[in-house]
N, C-alpha and C positions, 0 to 999 in steps of 0.2 A: 334048908327048906326053900321050896320054890317061891318066887315072887309073883304075886298076882297083879296084873296090870290091865288097863283098859286100852284097847288099840286106839292110836291117834293118827294112823296113816290113812289117807283118803282111799276109799274103795276104788277099784279099777273102773267101775261103771258110774262113778260120781260125775257131777257136772264139771266142766273145765274150770281149773283154778284161775282166779283173778286176784291180783295183788290188792285190789280195792277191798276184797273181803276180809283182809287182815290189816288194813291200813291203820285203823284206829288203835288196835293192840300194838302194832309196830311203833306208832308214834309214842304210845305210853312207855314202851321199853326204851326208846331213844331218849325220852325226857329223863328217865332214871339214870341212864348211862352218862348222858351229857352233864348232868348236875354233878355226879360223882367225879368224873374225869376232870372236868373244868376246875373243881375245887382242889383237886390233887396238885395241880401246878400253880394255881393262883396264889396260894398261901406262901409259896417260896418268895414271891415278890415283896411280901409284907414283913419279912423277918427283921430288916433293919428298923422299920417303924415300930415293931413290937419291942425290939431291944430298947428303943428310946422311951416308949410309953410306959413300959413295965419296970424299967431300970433294973433288969435282970441280966446276968451274964449271957453272952451269945450262945455259950454251950448249953445253957438251960433253955433258951428260946428255941434252939435247934430241935429240941424234943417235941415241939409242936408238929414237926415233920416226921421225926423218927417214931414217935408214939402212934401217930396215924398209920404209918406204913406197917408197923409191927402188929397193930390191931387188925389191919386188913390181912396180913400174912397169916395170922392165927385163925381167922374165921373162914378164909377161902376154902380150906379143905372140908369144912363142914357143910358148905352150900348144897352140894349134891344130895347128901344124906337128909338134910333138913327138907329139901324139896320133895324127896321121895316119901318122907314120913308125914309131912304136914301139907304138902301141895305147893307147886311152884308159884302159883298166884299168891297164896298167903304169905310165903316167905319173901317173895319179891316186894310186895306192898309193905310188909313189916319192915324190910330193910330200908326202903325208900323213906318210910315214916321215921324210923330211928335216925337215919342220916339227917333228915330235916330237923328233927328235934335237937340233935347234936349241934347242928348249924346255928340254931337260935340260941342255944346255950353258949356256944363259942362267942357269939356277938355280945353277950352280956358279961363275959369274963372280966374280972377286976384285977387279976394278977396272972402271972405266968403259970402257976400251978393249976389254977382253975381252967385256963385255956388248954393246957396239955391234957387234963382229965377229960374235958369236953371233946377234944380232938380224938381221943381214944374212942369215945362214944360214936363219933362220926365214922371212924374207921371200922368199928364193929358193924355198923349199918352198911357202909359202902362196900365192904369186902365181899359181900354176897351178890351184889348187884350185877357185876359183869359176868361171872360164870353162870348165874341163873338166866341172865338175858340171852346169852349165847345158846344155852340149852332150850330156852323158851322159844326163841326164834326158829331154831332148827326143827323143833317138834311142831311148830305151826306150819312149816313148809312141806309141801309135797316133794318127793325126792327130785323131781325134774326141775324144781324152782328153788331149791335150797340155796344155791349160790347167789341168786338175785337178792333174796331177802337177807341173807347173811351179809352181803355186800352193803346193802342199805343200812342195816343195823350197825355196821362197823364204821360208818362215816364219823359219828361223834367221837369214837375212840381215838381217831387220828386228828380230827379237827379241833376238839376241845383243848388238848395240851398247848396248841399254838395260840388259841384265843384267850386262854386263862391269864397269861402274863399281860396281855393287852388290857383286858377288863380290870384286872387287879392293879396294874400300874396306874391306870387312869383314876381308879377309886382311891388308891393310897395317896396319889399326888394331889388330887383336887378335893377329896372328901375325907373319908375315914376308912381304915382297914375293916371296921365292923360291918360295912356294907358287903364285903366279900361273902360273909356268912348270911347276912339278912336277905340277900338276893335269892338264896335257896328256899326261903319260906314260901313265896307264891309258886315257885316252880315245883316244889315238893307237894304242895297241896293239890295243884293241877294234876300232877302225876298220879297221886293216890286216888283222887276222885275219878279220873279217867280210867284208872286201872280197875277200880271197883265195878265200874259200869261196863267196861269193854273187854278186859282180859278174860279169855276163856279159861275154864278150870281144866288144865292139862292133866291127863291121867297120871296117877301116882302109884307107886308100888307099896304093897303091904309089907312094911319092914318087919322082919321077924323079931329082932331084938336089937337093943342099943349096943353098938361096938364100943364098949367102955375103954379098952386099951387104945383103940384108934382115936377116940374122942380126946383122950389125954395127950397122947404122943404126937398126933399130927400138928396141933397148934404149937406145941413145944418145939418140935423139929423145925418147922418152916419159919417160925418167928425167930428162933435162935440162929438159924443159918443166915437169915436176912440181916439180923443185927450184927453178927460176927463179921460177915462179909462187908457190910456197910462201914463198920469200924476200920476195916482194912484199908479204906481209902485214906485214912489218917496215918495208921501204922499197922503193918501186918504182924508186928511182934508184941503189940500191947496186950495186957491181960484180957481186956474186953474182946479183942479180936480173937485171940486164941480160945478163950473160954466159950465165946459164942459159937465158933465154928466146931470145936470139939464136942460141946454139948449138943449142938444141932446134928452132927454126924452120928453120935451115939443114939440120940432119940430117933433119928431117921432109920438107923439100922434096926432098932427094936420095933419101930413102927412097921417096917417092911415085913419082918418076921411075923408080927401079930396079924397083919392084914392078910397074909398068905394062908394063915391058919383059920382066919375068921370065917364063919358061915355067911355072915352078912357084913362085909367089910365097909368101913367108912369111905375109902377110896378103892375103886375096883382096879387093882394092879394087874389082874389077869388080862386086862386089855392089851398088855404088852405081848400077849401071845399072837396078836395080829401083826403080821410082818409089815403091813402098811403103816401101822401106828409106830412100831419100833424104829422103822427107817425114817419116818417123818419127824420124830422128836428131835434128834440131833440137828437135822436141817433147820427146824424152827429155832433152836437155840443159837445156831451160828448166824442165821439171817437176822434174828432179833438183836444180837450183839451189834451187827453192822448197822441195823436200822436205828436203834436208839442211841448208839454210840455217838453218831454225828449230832443228834438232837441234844446230847449233853455238851458236846464240844463247841457247837456254834454259839449258844448263848454265853458261854464262858469266854470265848474269843471276843465277841462283840462288846462285852462289858469289861473284860480285863485288858484287852489290847486296844480296842477302838474307843473305849470310854463311854459306851452307850448306857443310858439309863434303862430301867426295867421296861418302861412303856415303849421306848424306841426299839428295844430288843424284841419285844413281842410283835411289834409292827413288822419288823424285818423277817419274822418267821412266817408271816401270813402267806407268802407265795408257796411255801411248803404245804401249808394246810389246804390251800385251794387245789394244789396239784393232787394231794391225797384224796380230798373230797370228791374230785372229779373222777379219779381213777378207780376208787373203791367200788362204786356200783357197776362200772364197766367190767372190772375184774370178776364181780359176782355173776354177771350175765355170761361172760366167757367161760367161767368155771363150769356152768351147767352144760356147756357144749364141748369143751376140750379137756376138762379136768384140771388138776392143780399144777402138774409138772411144767407145761409151757409158760404158765403165768409166773410161777416162782422163778423159773430160769430167766424170763424176760425182766421181771421186777428186780431180781438180784443183780442182773447185768446193769440196769439203770442205776441202782444204788452204788455199784462199784464205780461207774463212770462219774456219778455226782461226787462221790468221795474223792476220786482222783482229781477232779476239778478244784475241790476245796484244799488240796495239798498246796496249791499255789497262793493261798491267802496271805496277805501281808498287811503291814500297818497302814498302807494306802488304800486297801480294799474298802469300798463303800457298800452301803446297803444295796443299791442297784446292781453292783457287781456280783452279789450273792444270789440274785434272782434266778438265773439259769440253773445253777446246781441245786438250789432249793426246790425248784419246780420239778426237776428230774428226780430228786430224792423223794418228794411227795408222791409222784406218779409211781415210782418203783415200789414204795411201801404200799400204796393203794392196790397195786396189782398183785403183790405177793402175800400180804399179811392175812387177809381174811380167807382167800382160797386155801392157804396152808392150814389155818385153823379149822376150816370146814373139812378139809381132807382128813385131819386127825379125828374129827368127830365121826366122819363117815366110816372110819376104820373100825368102829365099835358097834355093837348092837344098838338099835334106836332106844331101847329101854335103859341103856346105861349112859345116855347122853349127859345127864346131870352129874354123874360121878366123873365122867371123862373131862368135862369142862372145869370141874373143881380141881382135878388132878393137873391138867395142863396149865391152869392159871396159877396154881400154887407153885409149880415148877418155874413158870415165867417170872414170878416174884423174886425167886432166888437168882435167876439169870439176870434180871434187871439190876439187882444189888451187886452182882459180880461185875456186870458191865461198868457201872458207875465207879466201883472201887478200883478195878483194873485200869481203866482209862485215866482215872485221877492219879494213880500211882505212876503210870507210864508218862503222863504229861509232866508231872512234877520232876521225875527223874531225868527226862529228856531236856527240860528247861535248864536244870542244874548242869547237865553234861554239856550243853551248848553255850554256857557262859564264857569259857575260854575263847572259843572261836568268835563269839560275838564281841568280846573285849578286843581281840586282835583286829576285827573288822572296823570297829569304832576308832581304834588308834590309827589305823591306816587312813580313814576318812579325815581324822583330825589334822593330819599333816597338810591337808589342802583346804582347810576351812578355818573359820574364826575359832579362837580358843574357847573351850567349854569349861564351866565350873565343875568341880568334883561331883556335885550332886547331879548336875545335868548329864555328865558322862555316865555316871552309874545308872541313871534312868534310861539312857539310850542303850546301854549294854543289856539291861533287863528287857527292854522292848525287843531288841534283836534276838535275844535268847528265847523269849516267849514265842515269837513268830516261828523260829526254827523248831521249838518244842511242839507247837501245834501242827506244823508240817509233818514231823515225825509221827505224831499220834494219829493224824489222819491217814498216814500210810498204813498203820495197823488196821484201821477200819477198812481201807481198800482191800487189804489182804483177806480179812474175814469175809467181806462181801464176795470176793472172787471164790474163796473156798466154799461158802454157802451155795453159790450159784452152781459150782461144779458138782457138789454133793447132791444137789437137788435132782440130778439125773436119775437117782435111785427111786424117785417117787413114781408110783404106778398110777395109771388112771383108775380111780376107785370112786365111782359115783353112787354105788349102792352099799348099804350097810352090810357088814360082814356077818357070817354065821355066828352062832352062839360060841363064845370063847370059854367053854366049860361052865357056863352059868345058865342054868335051866330057866327058860321063860315059857310062859303060857298066856294066851289071851283069854280074858274073862268073857 
């Protein structure tokens, strides 16, 4: 059955577009994104304090992170369908409100089980915010200005992860972890009130029927895959890892079959008929691995090798955030003029150079020594990330934007889990492999220095092995960044939405 939609593309003879005309809606969207992304990284800092306050095993406390991530992975695939069925404005504001309510509940938690439950509520609300925000911003933009608005909207996606540990570290150290969640209350209220007044009602499609198989299989597939792959960071042979991955793959296969047969699928997989979309997806995955790989390794290095606290670690990451925040709007402006390929090529090259600079980190490297590579990393991410996402959206019909952002964000959740697990595995294995060489180096140094105690020598060996292990792991990030940059050559200039991909559309 054909989908009935209302055109939201500005007419050719309309007045010239001005960003000020959508400034307040854009601020509303940014508030929602910033709150969700900030909270996603801030809670990591509070784990040790939660462990002490609740007197629960760390494996249990860890589920405050895992439960949140799995709830997000489960609901992301539903975001596009829900927007088409109930309207993007309604679902966006409902998601922000649910996230805010979940935040308040988290602040009142009296034990670990309550906090985990309320974090799931947060995740269910937060999971829809980013894909809907991307689709909303895209559909608010005229084709010739889509890069600018998407670039502005993307700033909090890159800036908030660096600011989260700083804010949370300060709150945990000087106040209480509960303020991490309470801060969301005024932000969420402002976002909902602004949204009710300022967000336009974007046209929605008359959804023919509920895709029940997709509704069941999509959350199961993506949540299972994220869980299984995340568990792989601990052990790839554990029952949890194998069960999660196998269950996720089976559910994903069944989901693909069901979606290709569905008259009104939950996720529009037929978008893969677009050559631009199909070519850009692997580029996005490889670049994403390189981008977020270093953001995983740098905090681990600062805390594990340099002995930084969470607050100091967050401060050390601010140069990256400022670089990304500066480059993201510039990348959006340039996207409207030159398309995605030169920006992804340039951004990928900067990421590769920055990762190469990080290969030389050692136990003497200080925070100021990390500023140049972190700034380069941020600029590279700012130039490459949102143009690549916008290119993917451009590769599909405008009326499928909500389904496409749900699809790409669901896939990104799996890739993020894979990045964390693979790099954790590589780092651990390389540190173990480098212990003999580190022991030999320490023994050689000991011949020309004062005698060391057995414990001191063991600590020095571990330090040398850790530094070598980080070097080896950063080399993998360099390789992935180079591969992503080279593969980005396949991207074509694609500034206009593609023709219908076997999906009938008509304007009401």
